[in-house]
C-alpha atoms as one frame of an Amber mdcrd trajectory, in Angstrom:
protein
 100.793  66.340  46.874  97.875  68.713  46.340  98.448  71.989  44.663  96.946
  75.204  45.913  94.589  76.392  43.177  93.844  79.776  44.762  93.489  82.731
  42.411  96.033  84.585  44.539  98.571  81.781  44.332 101.768  82.351  42.369
 104.424  79.889  41.457 107.440  80.459  43.666 109.963  78.180  42.028 110.506
  75.839  39.166 109.302  72.788  41.116 105.669  73.860  40.946 105.100  74.743
  44.628 102.558  77.525  45.060 102.064  79.918  47.987  99.141  82.276  48.471
 100.440  85.794  47.871  97.969  87.366  50.315  99.245  85.107  53.115 102.845
  86.065  52.458 101.996  89.751  52.322 100.046  89.483  55.588 102.920  87.701
  57.321 105.353  90.354  56.106 103.148  93.175  57.391 102.801  91.545  60.834
 106.560  90.986  61.030 107.263  94.619  60.142 104.710  95.980  62.592 105.979
  93.839  65.441 109.554  94.879  64.785 108.633  98.572  64.676 106.297  98.681
  67.658 108.874 100.164  69.985 112.167 101.826  69.347 113.494 100.923  72.800
 113.262  97.223  73.721 113.243  98.122  77.452 110.110 100.250  76.970 108.499
  97.501  74.951 108.960  94.931  77.725 107.660  97.359  80.369 104.661  98.200
  78.217 103.731  94.523  78.010 103.980  93.965  81.756 100.702  95.705  82.794
  98.738  93.767  80.199 100.268  90.534  81.410  99.547  91.465  85.013  95.892
  92.230  84.281  95.539  89.024  82.288  97.167  86.937  85.004  94.974  88.528
  87.678  91.866  87.873  85.631  92.866  84.256  85.114  93.832  83.666  88.745
  91.250  81.852  90.853  89.522  84.085  93.369  90.857  83.975  96.905  88.732
  82.950  99.830  85.875  85.266 100.607  86.599  87.225 103.739  84.585  85.675
 106.501  84.408  86.588 110.117  87.055  84.031 111.023  89.725  84.900 108.465
  88.809  88.449 107.529  88.819  90.122 110.910  90.364  90.250 114.335  89.178
  87.555 116.720  88.104  88.996 120.063  86.400  85.881 121.409  89.019  85.112
 124.075  89.106  88.725 125.294  85.316  88.831 125.520  84.987  85.471 127.285
  87.729  86.391 129.760  86.070  89.704 130.589  82.599  88.144 130.919  83.608
  84.785 132.413  80.723  84.729 134.917  77.928  85.653 132.496  75.131  83.038
 132.351  75.004  83.233 128.522  78.772  82.787 128.018  78.339  79.242 126.674
  76.149  80.616 123.884  79.011  82.634 122.356  80.603  80.997 119.300  82.795
  83.913 118.198  83.311  87.636 118.590  85.072  89.176 115.601  85.979  92.735
 114.716  85.262  92.512 110.977  86.638  96.014 110.405  87.585  98.830 112.764
  84.617  99.638 115.001  82.367  96.863 113.649  81.843  93.659 115.624  80.027
  90.498 114.645  78.962  88.056 117.367  78.020  84.526 116.409  75.934  82.712
 118.994  74.132  79.409 119.422  70.950  81.277 120.390  67.748  80.399 118.529
  64.992  83.001 118.377  61.611  81.342 119.025  60.064  83.881 116.592  57.518
  84.876 119.147  56.801  88.261 120.630  59.710  90.517 121.509  61.194  89.901
 124.890  61.886  86.144 124.782  64.666  84.847 127.020  66.840  84.346 123.931
  66.224  87.949 122.824  67.074  89.233 126.304  70.303  87.219 126.247  71.217
  88.542 122.782  70.586  92.122 123.881  72.667  91.606 127.039  75.504  90.121
 124.945  75.335  93.151 122.627  75.375  95.592 125.556  78.344  93.750 127.064
  80.293  94.150 123.824  79.399  97.852 123.700  80.685  98.405 127.233  83.831
  96.332 126.700  84.981  97.360 123.202  83.007 100.550 122.428  82.317  99.769
 118.760  80.167 101.841 116.432  78.293  98.826 115.028  77.388  95.347 116.327
  75.442  92.472 114.868  74.480  89.525 117.042  73.682  86.445 114.989  71.507
  83.466 115.791  72.730  79.894 115.478  71.626  79.765 111.810  73.490  82.986
 110.951  70.505  85.319 110.765  70.703  88.705 112.458  69.058  88.782 115.866
  70.172  92.047 117.508  71.800  95.201 116.110  73.596  98.204 117.556  74.550
 101.315 115.569  72.216 100.542 112.684  69.805 103.220 111.411  66.805 100.965
 112.122  67.477 100.761 115.865  67.385 103.575 118.433  70.654 105.461 118.705
  72.949 104.059 121.380  70.798 100.973 121.974  71.000  97.293 121.211  67.687
  96.158 119.755  66.124  92.980 118.445  65.361  93.065 114.729
């Protein structure tokens, strides 16, 4: 058995066992402070709850990021029913109200990246205008097949009240 040769060590009994005095004093102070931290045990448990809640929220894994499919209201069926004879109907993947008054339309359209006025651009603008007339939103984004924005409505960069290719 090794003996503690610390300068702060004092013999505690006749058997020669030594304890560091500073460690005992520190433990006594912590015990006293913990016992005196709250006069009402009910208040003490309530006071600990917010800290535990914050810690548990910080440690919790993040939830799924709100996407158009799980973060909004799906309007695809309503749109396809209302526009069932439109020639571009097969190009619609989803129509989602991401928040009140804002609609996101995912399509399988691919912009040829040519001059404005391609057939795909005309279809995207017509889709946007159809959503405006059907749902009356304040903002619309029509997306290409790869997820990039193709046409906007209600954005400061496009003329007021118009669907425009961007």
